[in-house]
C-alpha positions in Angstrom: -47.5 -5.6 -0.1 -44.6 -5.2 2.1 -42.9 -2.0 2.0 -39.4 -1.9 1.7 -39.0 -0.9 5.3 -40.8 -4.0 6.6 -38.6 -6.4 3.9 -35.2 -5.0 5.2 -36.4 -5.1 9.0 -37.6 -9.1 8.4 -33.9 -9.3 6.8 -31.9 -7.8 9.2 -33.3 -10.6 11.7 -30.9 -12.7 9.5 -28.2 -10.3 9.4 -26.5 -8.3 6.1 -23.4 -10.1 6.3 -24.7 -13.7 6.2 -27.0 -12.7 3.4 -24.0 -10.4 1.3 -21.7 -13.6 2.3 -24.8 -16.1 0.7 -25.4 -13.9 -2.2 -21.5 -13.8 -3.3 -21.4 -17.9 -2.9 -24.3 -18.0 -5.2 -22.3 -15.7 -7.8 -19.0 -17.6 -7.5 -20.9 -20.9 -8.5 -22.8 -19.3 -11.3 -19.1 -17.7 -12.8 -17.9 -21.4 -11.7 -20.4 -23.1 -13.5 -20.1 -20.6 -16.8 -16.6 -20.6 -16.8 -16.8 -24.5 -17.0 -19.5 -24.7 -19.8 -17.2 -22.0 -21.5 -20.4 -19.4 -21.5 -19.6 -16.2 -19.9 -22.4 -14.7 -21.2 -24.7 -16.7 -19.4 -23.3 -15.4 -16.4 -23.3 -12.1 -17.6 -27.3 -12.2 -17.6 -27.2 -14.1 -14.6 -25.2 -11.5 -12.5 -27.9 -8.4 -13.8 -30.8 -10.8 -12.7 -29.7 -11.9 -9.7 -28.8 -8.4 -8.4 -32.6 -7.1 -9.7 -34.1 -10.2 -7.7 -31.8 -8.9 -4.6 -33.0 -5.7 -4.8 -36.3 -6.8 -5.2 -36.2 -8.5 -1.6 -34.6 -6.1 -0.2 -36.5 -3.0 -1.1 -39.5 -4.2 -3.6 -39.7 -0.5 -5.0 -39.5 0.2 -8.7 -37.2 2.5 -8.3 -34.4 0.6 -6.2 -34.8 -2.2 -8.7 -34.3 -0.2 -11.7 -31.7 1.6 -10.0 -30.0 -1.9 -9.3 -30.2 -3.3 -12.0 -28.9 -0.5 -14.5 -25.9 -0.4 -11.9 -25.2 -3.8 -12.5 -24.4 -3.6 -16.0 -21.4 -1.9 -14.9 -20.7 -4.3 -12.6 -20.2 -6.7 -15.6 -17.9 -4.4 -17.2 -15.9 -4.3 -14.1 -16.0 -7.7 -12.3 -16.3 -10.2 -15.2 -12.9 -9.0 -16.9 -11.0 -9.2 -13.8 -13.0 -12.7 -13.2 -12.0 -14.0 -16.6 -8.4 -12.8 -15.6 -7.8 -14.6 -12.8 -9.3 -17.9 -13.7 -7.6 -18.0 -16.8 -4.1 -17.9 -15.3 -1.7 -20.7 -15.3 -0.6 -21.6 -12.1 3.1 -22.6 -13.9 3.5 -19.3 -15.3 2.7 -17.7 -12.1 5.3 -19.8 -10.0 7.8 -19.2 -12.6 7.3 -15.6 -12.9 7.0 -15.1 -9.0 10.9 -16.8 -9.3 12.2 -14.5 -11.7 14.5 -12.0 -10.1 13.7 -9.6 -13.0 10.3 -9.4 -11.9 10.9 -9.2 -7.9 12.9 -6.0 -9.3 10.2 -4.8 -11.4 7.4 -5.3 -8.5 9.7 -3.8 -5.9 9.9 -0.4 -7.9 6.6 -0.9 -9.1 5.5 -0.4 -5.1 8.7 2.2 -4.0 8.2 4.6 -6.9 4.4 5.4 -6.1 5.1 5.4 -3.0 7.5 8.0 -3.0 5.5 9.8 -5.5 2.7 9.8 -3.0 5.0 11.4 -0.2 5.6 14.2 -2.8 2.1 14.6 -3.3 1.0 14.5 0.3 4.2 16.8 1.0 3.3 19.7 -0.8 -0.7 18.7 -1.5 -1.3 19.5 1.8 -0.9 22.6 2.8 -2.4 23.6 -0.7 -5.6 21.5 -0.1 -5.8 23.5 3.3 -5.8 26.9 1.2 -8.3 25.9 -1.2 -10.5 24.7 1.3 -10.4 28.1 3.0 -10.2 29.8 -0.2 -8.8 32.7 -1.8 -8.6 35.5 -4.3 -7.8 33.3 -7.9 -8.5 29.9 -6.5 -10.3 29.1 -9.8 -7.3 28.9 -11.8 -5.6 27.2 -9.1 -8.5 24.5 -8.9 -7.6 24.6 -12.6 -3.8 23.4 -12.9 -4.5 21.2 -9.8 -7.4 19.1 -11.9 -5.1 19.6 -15.8 -3.4 16.2 -15.0 -6.7 14.1 -15.2 -7.7 15.2 -18.4 -4.1 15.2 -20.0 -3.5 12.3 -22.2 -0.6 9.8 -20.5 1.8 10.3 -23.0 1.6 14.4 -23.5 1.9 14.2 -19.4 5.6 12.6 -19.8 6.3 15.2 -22.7 5.2 18.2 -20.6 7.5 17.2 -17.6 10.6 16.7 -20.3 9.9 20.3 -21.4 9.1 21.4 -17.6 12.7 19.5 -16.0 14.6 18.5 -18.9 17.1 19.8 -20.6 16.8 24.1 -20.5 13.8 23.4 -18.0 13.2 24.8 -14.8 16.7 22.5 -13.1 19.1 22.0 -15.6 21.6 20.8 -13.2 18.9 18.1 -12.0 18.8 14.7 -14.9 15.3 14.2 -15.6 15.4 11.5 -18.4 16.0 8.0 -17.8 16.2 8.8 -13.8 14.5 7.4 -10.9 13.8 11.1 -10.4 12.3 12.1 -13.8 10.3 8.8 -12.7 9.1 10.2 -9.4 8.0 13.6 -11.3 6.0 11.9 -14.2 4.0 9.9 -11.4 3.7 13.1 -9.0 2.2 14.9 -12.0 -0.3 12.8 -12.5 -1.2 11.4 -9.3 -1.4 14.6 -7.0 -4.5 16.1 -8.1 -5.9 12.6 -6.3 -4.0 13.9 -2.8 -4.9 17.3 -3.1 -8.7 17.1 -3.6 -9.4 13.8 -1.2 -7.5 16.0 1.6 -9.5 19.1 0.3 -12.9 17.9 0.8 -11.3 16.4 4.7 -10.6 20.1 5.3 -13.9 21.0 4.1 -15.8 18.4 6.0 -14.8 19.9 9.7 -16.6 21.9 11.1 -15.6 25.6 11.9 -16.4 26.1 15.0 -13.8 23.4 16.1 -11.2 25.9 14.6 -12.7 28.8 15.7 -13.0 27.4 19.7 -8.9 26.6 19.6 -8.6 30.3 18.4 -10.3 32.1 20.8 -8.4 30.0 23.3 -5.2 31.5 22.3 -3.8 29.0 20.1 -1.9 29.9 16.9 -3.2 29.1 13.3 -0.3 26.3 13.1 -1.4 25.1 16.7 -5.0 24.8 15.8 -3.8 23.1 12.3 -1.2 20.7 13.9 -3.8 20.0 17.0 -7.3 20.0 15.6 -7.4 20.5 11.7 -4.9 17.8 10.8 -6.0 15.2 13.5 -9.1 15.2 12.0 -8.3 15.1 8.9 -5.6 13.0 9.1 -8.1 9.6 7.2 -8.5 12.4 4.5 -4.6 12.8 3.6 -4.2 9.0 4.1 -7.3 8.5 1.5 -5.4 10.9 -1.0 -2.3 9.4 -0.4 -3.5 6.0 -1.1 -5.3 7.4 -4.2 -2.1 8.8 -5.6 0.2 6.1 -4.9 -2.5 3.5 -6.7 -2.4 6.5 -9.5 1.2 6.2 -9.8 1.2 2.4 -10.0 -0.9 2.0 -12.7 1.2 5.0 -14.6 2.2 3.8 -18.0 2.5 6.7 -21.0 4.2 9.4 -18.5 6.7 6.7 -16.9 7.4 5.2 -21.0 8.3 8.4 -22.2 10.5 10.2 -19.2 12.2 7.2 -17.7 11.7 3.9 -19.9 14.4 2.1 -17.7 15.8 3.7 -14.0 18.5 2.9 -12.1 18.0 2.3 -8.3 19.0 1.2 -5.2 17.9 -2.0 -4.5 18.4 -3.5 -1.1 18.4 -7.4 -2.1 21.1 -7.0 -4.2 23.1 -4.3 -1.9 23.6 -1.6 -4.6 21.7 -0.7 -8.0 20.2 -2.2 -10.6 18.2 -1.4 -13.3 14.5 -2.1 -14.2 11.1 -1.2 -16.0 8.4 0.6 -13.9 5.8 -2.6 -13.9 3.1 -1.3 -16.4 6.0 -1.0 -19.0 7.0 -4.1 -18.2 4.3 -5.9 -18.4 3.9 -4.1 -21.8 7.3 -5.4 -23.3 6.3 -9.3 -21.9 3.6 -9.2 -23.8 5.0 -7.7 -26.9 7.8 -10.0 -26.6 6.6 -13.5 -25.4 2.4 -12.8 -25.5 -0.4 -12.6 -23.2 0.1 -15.8 -21.0 3.4 -14.4 -19.8 2.5 -10.7 -19.7 -1.1 -12.0 -17.8 1.2 -13.9 -15.3 3.3 -10.9 -14.3 0.3 -8.5 -14.1 -1.3 -11.1 -12.1 1.2 -10.7 -9.6 1.5 -6.8 -9.8 -2.1 -7.0 -9.4 -1.8 -8.9 -6.3 0.7 -6.8 -4.8 -1.2 -3.8 -5.3 -4.6 -5.4 -4.0 -2.9 -6.7 -0.7 -1.2 -3.4 0.0 -4.3 -1.4 -0.7 -6.6 -3.6 1.8 -3.9 -3.3 3.9 -3.6 0.2 4.5 -7.6 0.6 4.2 -8.0 -2.0 6.8 -5.6 0.2 9.2 -7.4 3.7 8.4 -10.9 2.4 8.7 -12.3 3.9 12.0 -16.0 3.7 10.7 -15.9 7.7 10.5 -16.4 9.8 7.7 -13.5 10.7 5.4 -13.1 13.9 7.0 -12.3 12.0 10.2 -15.5 14.1 11.5 -18.1 11.6 12.9 
């Protein structure tokens, strides 16, 4: 019986990319057939079985086949709802939503607001990540505070923002409830851990000897950070920013509590307009118009977010490690 290494060597002759494309084409055809027959359950079983067969062909070991089979169950939970969501969209409703000026404002706010939150998260999160990577007394307490928003219920996060920055809060002269400032604060609260943790991991992956070499050649700590550490960790920073942006795009509970509707400058209108954050708008559309109409708006938001995410990943993917150290 051929070993996993021998099987992999034979498959490498054909090229991994063509095999992956062929596997994807088979999955697409199988899903289309199951969808046409109105039997998506059959495709779920087919996906699990085909992954097991592919794992056996690529490696042949019982461990890899078992691991791939179990992993494919999660793939079913992730991919099948998304595939059915896309397949069941009505082009006429998508076109109607794409031409709706209200949807344009929602999509603009759904990208612009999270972008501001991601920038704030990086602006203040990168220095914190650098300190956490170096270590300091009381670090465990700070780490707990950074990670706390990950486990706080979303609606509770909104209440916390109102207590902390609303009337009687830290900045009494800053209007938070129903404002763009409040929306960005709510988004930053829930997304900052992603920016800090990804950037921290990038800093920790850098060889300390590189910074030491910079210091013994006369560079200050700031110069070492600017010319050595930061360039090596830039991919981690970008990854953290993208994760923070993606988390802010999906935020519903905190934004609904703090800034249900906000006024903001909208360039196509040449002035201020009022709109809701995209998840809030989709939820309201679902309550008022039903699943099909809300699905069309959700499809547009998903498409815009996916395109931006893929562009950023493409521009920052240089084949290196997250930390920027090969």
